[in-house]
C-alpha positions in Angstrom: 54.8 29.7 134.0 58.3 28.6 134.9 60.2 29.9 138.0 62.5 32.2 135.9 59.6 33.9 134.2 57.8 34.4 137.6 60.9 36.1 139.0 61.2 38.3 135.9 57.6 39.3 136.2 57.9 40.0 139.9 61.0 42.2 139.3 59.2 44.1 136.6 56.2 44.7 138.9 58.5 45.9 141.6 60.4 48.2 139.3 57.1 49.7 137.9 55.9 50.2 141.5 59.1 51.9 142.6 58.9 54.3 139.5 55.3 55.1 140.3 56.1 55.8 143.9 59.0 58.0 142.9 56.7 60.0 140.6 54.2 60.4 143.4 56.8 61.2 146.1 56.1 64.6 147.6 57.5 63.8 151.1 60.3 66.5 150.8 57.7 69.2 150.0 55.1 68.1 152.5 57.6 67.2 155.3 60.2 70.0 154.9 60.0 72.6 152.2 56.4 73.7 152.6 56.9 74.5 156.2 60.4 76.0 155.6 59.2 78.5 153.1 55.4 78.9 153.7 54.7 78.0 157.3 51.1 78.6 158.2 50.2 79.8 154.7 47.7 78.4 152.2 48.9 77.5 148.7 46.5 76.9 145.9 47.7 74.4 143.2 46.4 75.8 139.9 47.3 76.7 136.4 45.1 79.8 136.4 47.9 82.1 137.5 51.1 80.4 136.3 52.1 77.3 134.3 55.4 75.5 134.6 56.9 73.9 131.5 59.8 71.4 131.8 60.7 68.2 130.1 59.5 65.0 131.6 62.8 63.3 130.8 65.8 65.7 130.6 68.4 65.3 127.9 71.1 66.9 130.1 70.5 67.0 133.9 72.8 70.0 134.2 70.9 72.0 131.6 67.2 71.4 132.2 65.1 74.1 130.4 62.5 75.6 132.6 59.8 78.1 131.6 57.3 79.8 133.8 54.3 81.3 131.9 52.0 83.8 133.7 48.3 83.9 133.0 47.6 87.4 134.3 48.9 90.8 133.1 51.2 92.8 135.4 49.0 95.7 136.3 49.4 98.1 139.2 46.2 96.7 140.8 47.0 93.0 140.5 50.4 91.5 139.7 52.8 88.6 140.5 55.3 90.1 142.8 57.5 87.1 143.5 58.1 83.6 142.1 60.0 81.0 144.2 61.5 78.0 142.3 62.4 74.8 144.1 63.7 71.3 143.1 62.4 69.0 145.8 65.1 66.4 145.8 68.2 68.5 145.0 70.8 68.5 147.7 70.0 72.3 148.1 66.4 72.6 146.8 66.3 76.4 146.5 66.8 77.4 142.9 65.8 81.0 143.0 63.5 83.7 144.2 62.5 86.3 141.6 61.0 89.6 142.5 58.9 91.3 139.8 57.0 94.5 139.4 54.2 95.9 137.2 57.0 97.4 135.1 57.9 93.8 134.1 54.8 93.8 131.9 54.6 90.0 132.1 55.7 87.7 134.8 57.1 85.1 132.4 60.5 83.6 133.2 62.8 81.1 131.5 66.1 79.6 132.7 68.2 76.4 132.8 68.6 74.5 136.0 70.3 71.5 137.4 68.3 68.5 138.6 70.2 65.9 140.7 67.6 63.1 140.8 64.0 62.3 139.8 62.1 65.1 141.4 59.2 67.6 141.3 60.2 71.1 140.3 57.9 73.8 141.8 57.1 77.4 141.0 55.2 79.2 143.7 53.9 82.6 142.7 53.0 85.3 145.3 50.6 88.0 144.1 50.6 91.5 145.5 47.5 90.7 147.6 49.4 87.8 149.3 47.7 85.0 147.4 50.0 82.0 146.8 49.6 79.7 143.7 51.8 76.8 142.8 52.6 74.9 139.6 54.7 71.8 139.5 56.3 69.3 137.1 57.9 66.0 137.7 61.3 65.7 135.9 63.3 62.5 135.4 67.0 63.5 135.5 70.1 62.3 137.5 73.4 63.8 138.4 72.9 67.4 137.4 74.5 68.9 140.5 77.6 66.7 140.4 78.2 66.7 136.6 82.0 67.2 136.1 83.5 70.6 135.6 84.5 70.9 131.9 88.1 71.0 130.8 87.8 74.7 130.0 87.3 76.0 133.6 90.3 78.3 133.3 88.8 79.9 130.3 85.4 80.1 132.0 87.1 81.9 135.0 88.9 84.3 132.6 85.5 85.5 131.3 83.9 85.5 134.7 81.1 88.1 135.0 80.9 89.1 131.4 77.3 89.7 130.4 75.2 90.4 127.3 71.6 91.6 126.8 69.5 90.4 123.9 66.4 92.3 123.2 63.4 91.6 121.0 63.8 93.0 117.4 60.2 94.1 117.5 60.6 96.2 120.6 57.5 98.5 121.0 57.1 101.4 123.4 54.8 100.8 126.4 54.3 97.1 125.5 55.8 94.0 127.3 59.0 93.0 125.5 61.2 90.0 126.1 64.8 90.5 127.1 67.5 87.8 127.5 70.4 88.1 130.0 73.4 85.9 129.3 76.0 85.6 132.1 79.4 84.0 131.8 79.9 82.1 135.0 80.6 78.4 135.8 78.2 78.5 138.8 80.1 75.7 140.6 78.0 73.6 142.9 80.7 72.3 145.3 79.9 68.8 144.2 81.7 68.7 140.9 85.1 67.1 140.1 87.6 69.0 138.0 88.4 66.6 135.1 91.9 67.8 134.9 93.0 67.8 138.6 90.4 65.3 139.9 89.7 67.5 142.8 86.2 68.6 143.8 85.9 72.3 143.2 84.6 74.6 145.9 81.2 76.1 145.2 81.2 79.5 143.5 77.8 80.8 142.2 75.8 83.8 141.4 73.7 84.8 144.4 72.0 88.0 143.3 70.8 89.6 140.1 69.3 93.1 139.8 67.9 94.3 136.5 66.6 97.9 136.1 65.3 100.0 133.2 66.0 103.8 133.7 66.7 102.9 137.3 63.3 101.3 137.9 63.4 97.7 139.1 62.4 95.1 136.5 63.6 91.8 138.0 65.6 91.1 141.2 66.6 87.5 141.9 68.3 85.5 144.6 69.8 82.4 143.1 71.9 79.4 144.1 73.8 76.3 142.8 70.9 74.8 140.9 71.1 77.5 138.2 73.1 76.0 135.3 76.6 77.1 134.3 76.6 80.2 132.1 73.2 81.3 133.4 70.7 82.4 130.8 67.5 84.2 131.9 64.6 85.4 129.8 62.1 87.8 131.2 60.0 90.9 130.2 60.0 94.6 130.7 57.9 97.5 129.5 60.0 100.3 127.8 57.9 103.4 128.3 60.6 105.5 126.6 64.1 105.2 125.3 66.6 104.4 128.0 69.1 102.1 129.6 68.7 98.5 130.8 71.2 97.6 133.5 72.1 94.3 135.1 74.2 94.0 138.2 75.3 90.5 139.4 77.0 89.4 142.6 78.6 86.0 143.3 79.7 84.1 146.4 81.8 81.1 147.4 80.7 78.7 150.2 82.6 76.0 152.1 79.6 73.6 151.8 77.4 73.0 148.8 74.3 72.6 151.1 75.0 75.2 153.9 75.2 79.0 153.7 76.7 79.8 157.1 80.3 79.9 155.9 80.5 81.9 152.6 82.8 84.5 151.2 81.6 87.4 149.1 82.9 87.4 145.6 82.7 90.0 142.9 80.1 92.3 141.5 79.7 92.7 137.7 77.5 95.0 135.6 76.3 95.4 132.0 74.1 98.0 130.3 72.1 98.1 127.1 70.7 101.3 125.6 67.2 101.2 124.0 67.3 103.8 121.2 64.6 102.8 118.8 61.2 101.1 118.7 59.2 99.2 116.1 56.1 100.8 114.7 52.9 99.9 116.4 50.3 98.2 114.2 
């Protein structure tokens, strides 16, 4: 084997080794995040309670689809009351914390997130008895938090806070039904360059979402910059009777993309959807 081939082989082995190490790297979780969010607590890694579905290689790092599937029903005796979502290697790893209730029917969630570099994404479920269970996926993506602001930012700001509900066509009374909440908001990270002005735009993102049905909480979320632009959430609720779905959303602007000690409150926006009819049960 000539010298050039040996060098190429060595480089290939080094590259493969570095990729393998990246895939196995949980230093941020073990060294920082676990203690930050769950100091002194035991977390079981299992697919018995929740599963996390995400692409191994993301087509668009700023729009990575994420789906959390629950394996247990939301009953009053046993239910998932909270799900924390983290992206280990993001500049600000916290994606969101989602509070759920038995009235959710199912603890399934779906959303789109930003992933800034090769990283594990984690979903940690907390049950009403305090049990903690984690599911994780390794995702190959790069640049999701710094992807440039589109040329239509002015138009995005003009429709800021507008929302829309989409509800299952086959909505049945007293059964878990999927609902989709679409929110018009650029969810600026504070790391994105405006393609027109070439300036980095200050962070401006949705920080709280409250969804109720007939004034009963269905899903309450604290979110941050890792949620993609124009957030799109899918979750469940149980319509015991006809009534009104209501979403209330609050945003915030922060001086730093990775610190939350200098932030200015933004606006609060709301939307309702009236459930008037149900499909016939089989």
